[in-house]
VODODO-668378 format. One record per residue: residue in three letters; x, y, z of N, C-alpha, C in turn. Coordinates in steps of 0.02 Angstrom, whole numbers, plus 50000, padded with zeros to 5 digits. Example, Ala and Ser with C-alpha at 12.3 -4.5 7.8 and 13.67 -1.06 7.14 Angstrom:
ala506604971650390506154977550390506604983550390ser506424988850354506844994750357506455000250394
END
This chain:
unk500564993250011499854998549981500425003950006unk500395011349952500745015749986500445023550014unk500845026650042500425032450113500585035950071unk499985039350085499955048850062499915053350123unk499915058550114500075064350172499445068450154unk499235069350222498445075650198498385078450146unk498855081450112498775086550116498665081650009unk498775074349996498545071549951497755069249949unk497655067650020496925063950072496325071550019unk496585075750044496235081050044496065084049951unk496615081349911496395082549824495595079149805unk495665074349848495135071349826494195074049843unk493805074349822493295079949857492765074249823unk492435071349915491965065649910491315072149968unk490685067749932490465071149927489765065649934unk489445070049992488825066849975488285069549965unk487795063649899487325064349854486665057349851unk486145064949837485415056949826485305055749755unk485345049149735485315045249680484425048649657unk484315054549596483655056149605483375051149533unk483515048849512483555043449435483975037549430unk483815031049390484195027149406483775022849324unk484275023349275483605018049217484395012049214unk484205007949171484645003749162484875004849087unk485695000249079486065003249030486444995549029unk485794993648951485974986748930486764988348883unk486844993648873487334994648822488074993148842unk488114993048897488614993448940489044984748956unk489724983848936489964977448918489654973448988unk489884976049076489534973649106489044975949126unk488504968949147488014975949194487884980549232unk487654983949213487614993649253487114998449237unk487144999649296486405008049310486535011249258unk486365014549251486615025149232486045026749296unk486725031549324486235036949387486395042749378unk486045046449419485845054549416485945056549480unk486325057549530486675059549581486305067749593unk486145071249651486065076349656486385078849722unk486935085249711487135084349776487215090849799unk486745095949765486585103349799486985109649769unk487015114149797487385120149776487995120549701unk488425121649696489025122449642489095115549615unk488615112149648488765103749610488515102249550unk487695102649586487295101149571487325094249561unk487005091649502486695084749484486985081849415unk487335074949437487985071749396487585065349386unk488125063349351487815055549300488635051649312unk488105046549326488685041549313488185032649301unk488925029849280488765021049293489135018149349unk488805012649358488795009649431488465002249444unk488974997949439489074989449425488914988749479unk488014989949501487834986149559487174982149568unk487274978749475486494976549441486384969549527unk486674966549568487034963349564486524964049668unk486444969149685486244971749751485694977449740unk485764979149690484874983649687484704983749622unk484174986149656483554987449576483444992649549unk483004994449489482844999749474482875003549519unk481975001449559481525003949565481805010849656unk482245002849688482345007049732483205011949773unk483365013449707483945015849696483565024349715unk483305027049659482925033149662482765035849757unk482785042249787482965043449844483575039949887unk484155036749883484705032949903485335037449922unk485495039249950486035046249968486645041549953unk486895042549939487485040349919488185044649937unk488785041649912489295046449923489655044949873unk490165050349841490715049749768490945053649777unk491255053049740492075055749719491695061449661unk491675068649657491565070049627492105078249563unk492645074849590493485078449553493575074549504unk493655066549488493955063449443493585066449373unk494135067649322493995067749265493055063449239unk492965068049172492375065249153492595058249094unk492185051149114492625046849091492015043449035unk492295041648965491335043748889491505034048914unk490865031548936490835023748933490295021748888unk490335020248829490205021648781489915024248762unk489165025648743488685032248720488635035748808unk488875035848847488665040248928489345040548938unk489335047348965489675049748982489685054149076unk490025046649113489805048449172490565053549229unk490285057549232490375063549297490805064049333unk490425054649375490685053549459491065048349484unk491135045849531491325036449555490745038249609unk490445031549599489985032549672490355027249688unk490455025849760491005021849804490455016049838unk490835012949828490595005549866491285000449904unk491104996049916491334988849934491054983949937unk491574978649927491264970349903490984970249957unk490464963949943489994960149984490474953649964unk490324946950035490364939750010490454940049967unk490254940549922490354937349830490684941649794unk490864948649832491354954049785490904957449733unk490174957849775490094962649720489744967249784unk489804973849744489734981949750488914982149793unk489264984549853488814986549927488714997549902unk488685000849911488665007049898488525009549952unk489095015449996489325017750049488695024550051unk488245022450070488265031150107487995031050214unk487765038550216487765038150259487145035350337unk487375035550364486985032150445486355035550424unk486265040350415485505044850439485645050250373unk485175051150330485185056950328485595063650322unk485835065750285485955072250288485945076250214unk486305081850233486235088850174486635085750115unk486445086250058486635085149985487335090549997unk488065088049981488445092249946488735092050001unk488595087250083489165090550121489665083650101unk490415086150124490785085550126491275081250158unk491595074150133491975069750193492585073650237unk492595070250288493165075450335493265070250370
END
């Protein structure tokens, strides 16, 4: 593992947002959803794709708060432009479980 100093950590802008829309992403190479996440303030709504189809259905995603990196460069994924990286950790089977606050918090709050 490579150690970083606190200034390196501060470069990563990790925020909380609320999923406002989720759609199937059939063009993706691996099963994925398209997500639109609202962060409020200057960040606003951003979109991404996420390979979370094993643990989440499209119906349960809107309204869920998630944690995401908002200052990565945009990335083209097929015909879809990803603007953020939603964070997760693997479950017992290696499938993504989304990181989220344990209680509702204001959108846009920065990790510290």
